[in-house]
NUMI-245907 format. One record per residue (C-alpha): x negated, y negated, z negated. Coordinates in steps of 0.25 Angstrom, whole numbers, padded with zeros to 4 digits, always signed. Each point is the difference from the previous one (the first is absolute). Example, Ala and Ser with C-alpha at 12.3 -4.5 7.8 and 13.67 -1.06 7.14 Angstrom:
<zatis>
-0049+0018-0031-0006-0014+0002
</zatis>
This chain:
<zatis>
+0111-0031+0103+0002+0013-0008+0005-0003-0015-0011+0001-0010+0001+0014-0005-0006+0000-0015+0001+0011-0010-0006+0004-0013-0002+0013-0005+0012+0006-0008-0001+0001-0014+0000+0013-0007+0012+0001-0009-0007+0007-0012-0004-0013-0007+0005-0013-0002-0006-0011+0008-0013-0008-0005-0007-0012+0006-0008+0008+0009+0014+0003+0007+0004-0014-0001-0012-0006+0007+0002+0010+0012+0014-0005+0001-0003-0014-0002-0011+0001+0010+0009+0005+0011+0011-0009-0004-0009-0012+0001-0005+0004+0015+0015+0004+0004+0005-0015-0005-0013-0006+0007+0003+0007+0013+0015-0005-0001-0005-0014-0003-0008+0001+0013+0011+0004+0008-0001+0015+0001+0011+0009-0001-0004+0010-0012+0004+0014-0005-0004+0002-0013+0000+0014-0006-0003+0006-0014+0007+0010-0009-0002+0013-0009-0007+0013+0002+0009+0010-0007-0004+0014+0002-0011+0009-0005-0004+0009-0011-0003-0010-0010+0014-0006+0001+0006+0013-0002-0009+0004-0013+0005-0014-0005+0014+0002+0003-0001+0013-0008-0007-0006-0011+0011-0011+0000+0012+0011+0001+0006-0007+0012+0000+0003+0014-0011-0005+0009+0011-0009+0008+0004-0006-0014-0015-0001-0004-0004-0008+0013+0012-0008+0000-0003-0006-0014-0015-0003+0003+0004-0007+0014+0009-0009-0008-0013-0005-0007-0006-0002+0013+0012-0007+0007+0002-0009-0013-0015-0004+0000+0000-0003+0015+0013-0009-0002-0006-0008-0012-0013-0003+0009+0008-0005+0012-0004+0011+0010+0008-0001+0011-0001+0013+0008+0009+0003+0013+0000+0016-0001+0000+0009-0012-0006+0014+0001+0003+0010-0010-0005+0014+0004+0014+0007-0005+0007-0008+0010+0006+0010+0009-0003-0009+0013-0015+0003-0004+0001+0015-0003+0006+0002+0014-0012-0007+0007-0010+0007-0009+0007+0013+0004+0000-0003+0015-0014-0005-0001-0004+0013-0006+0007+0008+0010-0007-0007+0011-0013+0002-0006+0003+0014-0001+0005+0002+0014-0012-0006+0006-0009+0010-0008-0005-0010-0010+0005+0008-0012-0005+0015-0004+0003+0008-0013-0012+0005-0008-0004+0006-0014-0010-0009-0007-0007+0001-0014-0007-0012-0006+0000-0011-0011+0013-0008+0000+0001-0014-0006+0014+0000-0008-0001-0015-0001-0003-0002+0015+0009+0012+0005-0011+0005+0010-0010+0011+0001-0014-0006-0001-0014+0004+0007-0014-0002-0004+0001-0015+0006+0008-0004-0012-0011+0005-0010-0008-0010-0007-0015+0000+0000+0000+0009-0012+0008+0011+0008+0013-0003-0008+0013-0005+0004+0001-0015-0006+0011-0005-0009+0007-0006+0011+0005+0013+0004+0006+0003-0014+0003+0014-0004-0006+0010+0012+0003+0015+0001-0003+0012+0008+0012+0003+0009+0003+0010+0011+0012-0001+0008+0005+0000+0015+0003-0013+0006+0002-0008+0014-0012-0008+0004-0001-0012+0010-0011+0001+0010-0007-0013-0004-0013+0005+0004+0004-0001+0015+0001-0014-0001-0012-0004-0008-0009-0004+0011+0011-0008+0006+0002-0007-0014-0016-0004+0000+0000-0005+0013+0013-0008-0002-0006-0006-0013-0013-0004+0008+0007-0005+0011+0010-0009-0008-0008-0009-0010+0015-0007-0004+0006+0013-0004-0004-0002-0014-0001-0013-0008-0009-0002-0006-0009+0006+0010-0010+0006-0009+0010+0010-0004-0001+0007+0013-0013+0005-0005+0007+0007-0012+0008+0008+0011-0012+0004+0009-0007+0004-0012+0012+0009-0004+0000+0006+0014-0013+0006-0001-0003+0014-0001+0010+0011+0005+0014-0004+0002+0011+0007-0008+0014+0003+0002+0011-0007-0009+0009+0009-0008+0014-0007+0002+0009+0009-0007+0003+0006-0015+0008+0012-0003+0014-0002-0005-0004+0010-0012-0010-0011-0005+0006-0013+0005+0016-0002+0005+0000-0015-0001-0003-0002+0014+0004+0000+0015+0001+0014+0005-0007+0004+0012+0010+0001+0011-0007+0013+0006-0003+0007-0013+0010-0004-0012-0009+0007-0009-0009-0012-0001+0002-0014-0003-0009-0012+0007-0013-0005-0007+0003-0013-0007-0009-0008+0008+0004+0006+0014+0014-0006-0005-0003-0012-0006-0009-0005+0012+0011+0002+0009+0009-0012-0006-0008-0010+0008+0006+0006+0013+0013+0007-0005+0005-0014-0006-0005-0007+0012+0010+0008+0009-0009+0011+0006+0009+0011+0005+0011-0007-0004+0009+0004+0012-0004+0015-0001+0002+0000-0015+0014-0007+0000-0006-0011-0009+0007-0014-0001-0004-0013-0006-0014-0001+0004-0008-0008+0009-0003+0004+0015-0013+0007-0002-0007-0004+0014+0003-0014-0004-0008-0001-0013-0010+0011+0001-0012+0000-0002-0001-0006-0014-0007-0012+0000-0004+0002-0014+0001+0012-0010-0004-0006-0014-0007+0011-0008-0009+0002-0011-0014+0004+0001+0002+0013-0007+0010+0005+0010-0008-0004+0013-0008+0013+0000+0005+0011+0003+0015-0004+0000+0002-0011+0009-0013-0002+0008-0001+0015+0002+0013+0008-0002+0009-0011+0006-0008-0003+0012-0001+0014+0004+0015+0002-0003+0002-0010+0010-0010+0004+0010+0006+0015-0001+0014-0006+0003-0005-0006+0012-0001-0015-0004-0011-0007+0009-0012-0009-0004+0008-0012+0002+0012+0005-0009-0009+0002-0012+0003-0009-0013-0010-0010-0006-0003+0003-0014-0003-0011-0010-0007+0006-0012+0000-0009-0013-0008+0003-0012+0004+0002-0015+0004-0009-0012-0010+0005-0011+0000-0002-0014-0015-0001-0006-0004+0007+0013+0010+0012-0001+0011+0002+0010+0014-0003-0006+0008+0013-0002+0009+0007-0009-0010+0011-0004-0009-0011-0005+0010-0006-0008-0003-0014+0006+0013-0003+0007+0005-0014+0001+0015-0002+0003+0001-0010+0011+0015-0004-0005-0006-0003-0014-0011-0010+0007+0011-0006+0008+0008-0003-0012-0012-0009-0005-0006-0006+0012+0012+0001+0009+0001+0009+0012-0006-0010+0009-0012-0003-0010-0003+0014+0000+0001+0002+0015-0009-0012+0001-0010+0006-0009+0000+0014+0006-0004-0005+0015-0008-0012-0005-0011+0008-0009-0002+0012+0010-0006+0001+0013+0008+0009+0009-0008+0013+0000-0008-0001-0013+0002+0002-0014+0003-0010-0011+0000+0000-0015+0014-0004-0006-0002-0011-0011+0010-0006-0009-0009-0012-0001-0002-0002+0014+0016+0001+0004+0003-0010-0011-0011-0009+0006+0006+0002+0014+0013-0003-0005-0002-0011-0009-0011-0006+0007+0001+0001+0015+0016+0001+0000+0003-0008-0012-0011-0010-0001-0003-0001+0015+0013+0002+0009+0010-0002-0011-0007-0012-0006-0001-0007+0015+0015+0003+0002+0004-0006-0013-0009-0012+0001+0004-0003+0014+0015+0001-0003-0001-0009-0013-0008-0010+0007+0009-0001+0012+0013-0001-0009-0007-0011-0009-0005-0008+0011+0010+0002+0012+0012+0006-0006-0004+0013+0007+0000-0005+0014-0013+0001+0008-0004-0007+0013-0013+0003+0008-0001-0015+0003-0012-0006+0008-0011+0001-0010-0011+0008+0003-0014+0002-0005-0012+0011-0001+0007+0006-0013+0012+0002+0007-0007+0005+0013-0007+0010-0009+0012+0006-0006+0006+0002+0014-0013+0006+0005-0001+0010-0012+0015+0004+0003-0002+0002+0016-0013+0008-0004+0007+0009-0009+0011+0003+0009-0010+0003+0011-0008+0010-0009+0013+0006-0007+0005+0009+0011-0013+0005+0004-0003+0004-0015+0014+0007-0001+0000+0007+0013-0014+0005-0005+0006+0006-0013-0008-0010-0008+0011-0004-0007-0008-0006-0013-0007-0010+0010+0013-0003+0007+0005-0005-0014-0013-0007-0002+0002-0008+0012+0014-0004-0005-0006-0003-0014-0010-0010+0007+0012-0009+0004+0004+0000-0015-0015-0003-0005-0001-0011+0011+0013-0006-0005-0003+0000-0014-0013-0007+0003+0007-0009+0009+0008-0005-0013-0012-0002-0007-0006-0008+0010+0012-0009+0004+0006-0002-0014+0014-0002+0005+0004-0005-0015-0010-0012+0003+0006-0002+0014+0014-0001-0006-0004-0011-0008-0005-0009+0012+0011-0004+0010-0011-0003+0010-0004+0015-0001+0016+0005+0004-0004+0005+0013-0011+0008-0005+0008+0006-0011+0011+0004+0011-0011+0007+0007-0006+0007-0011+0014+0005-0005+0004+0005+0013-0014+0007+0003+0002+0007-0013+0014+0004+0002-0003+0005+0015-0012+0008-0004+0008+0007-0011+0011+0004+0011-0012+0006+0008-0005+0008-0012+0014+0005-0003+0000+0006+0014-0013+0006-0001+0001+0006-0013+0015+0005+0002-0004+0014+0005-0007+0001-0014+0009-0007-0009+0013+0000+0007+0009-0004-0011-0009-0010-0006-0002-0007+0013+0014-0001+0003+0002-0007-0014-0011-0009+0004+0006-0004+0013+0014-0002-0008-0007-0010-0008-0006-0007+0011+0013-0001+0007-0004+0008+0012+0006+0014+0003-0007+0008+0010+0008+0003+0012+0003+0015+0002-0006-0001+0014-0013-0008-0005-0013+0007+0005-0014-0002-0004-0002-0007+0013+0010-0010-0003-0009-0006-0011-0004-0014+0004-0002-0013-0008+0012-0007-0001+0010+0011-0005+0006-0011-0010+0007-0011+0007-0002-0015-0003+0010-0003-0012+0000+0015-0004+0006+0002-0014-0008+0008-0010+0006+0008-0011-0002+0000-0015-0012+0009-0005+0001+0011-0011-0012+0009-0003-0001+0012+0011-0011+0007-0008+0003-0003-0015-0013+0002-0008-0001+0014-0006-0006+0001-0014-0005+0014-0005-0003+0001-0015-0014+0005-0003
</zatis>
């Protein structure tokens, strides 16, 4: 089986990261870790988009070179991802010479195949989105909406990509491949955008206006349009044309492509990823079988408004991680949103998720189990021979959760995968209330039952720590340490079975994994 190739949209280095960026990276990282846990080899690529007119202007305003400017912003992103435990295999930076060589080779190939032509054009131009606009982009009142920022009239000569030649193919591909876009209803957004007369795509900017970009190999008076540059990272850092371009240190392209998941925000589905990117690949000769799959996530909003620098409602993920821990933040970001849909960020909700679900649920279960086992059995547990309906119910809940969990996770229903694991936590806390181990400990005749209860609790917690490890890798490693069970490096999801803890297993001492957070009113 080919490696699971997962990528995220690369982050534009014109602003510091916020929790919207963090959510996308955590979502991809959770899936990458889940696939590794399932026994799949994984190649996880993320990175930064460093070219474009906005970067050039920001650098001029800051009095530094564009490279110095993007290097500084990039450090904010890499620091944030390190804090959040994002474990990627490849890093894409569009100023990397390996990327530039592939972009130029791709442009030359398209040019030689007659897919590019030059013409003069006069029209409305969005400075923010760095693209010419058409009447399709006008709102119902005939104006260009605020999402386009400053719109100016511009006339200039540029190079164009024959995107219109590939539109009918793209429509047919979308209709015949219902799994191309997740969630499936997003495909309608693309098909609606493709209605009407197709237009070609301007893929260059004259160096007089923009010099911070990759020069066209056949006409150095122009640099490449930022989207034609940025989208190429998915293949350039995946090893595309590596031999032809003399690139080293990259995967074997034929071994990992097509991408199993390109994780992107809904705002860049149309037109960049679903239209520009797909038609670019088709024009380069990629077959239907070689097309990537798009995983389209929603937005984190605040009071219904998208989190963005322009609205002044940016939330720094590193600051949140200082309060709720990196794993607490990771848990909240993928627990409180269904992949593909929007959710409202709430300080009250993240506090409840951390204190109640993690601290009061999982953390309290761990502390109670370890405290009772150490008080009543010096931490040494044994499955014994006692069995009753209550014990059988715990085992059944664990078995049911472990059957449903991979289905949910493979289907990108991460929040429901977490829910399956948390069902075990809920069942175990109820199991303690039902069996009352503190009373069993006072009756020598109930010793066998007490052994069974303590063992079922510790064993179930071990299983929970495996299921939640893609979401909270550090916290689950600490849970396993306290349980005295260190997950073997080669351990896979399929290795889960009742009886991970041997007869006579020695548990460790408990310390709070999720210390309670108090926020002043």
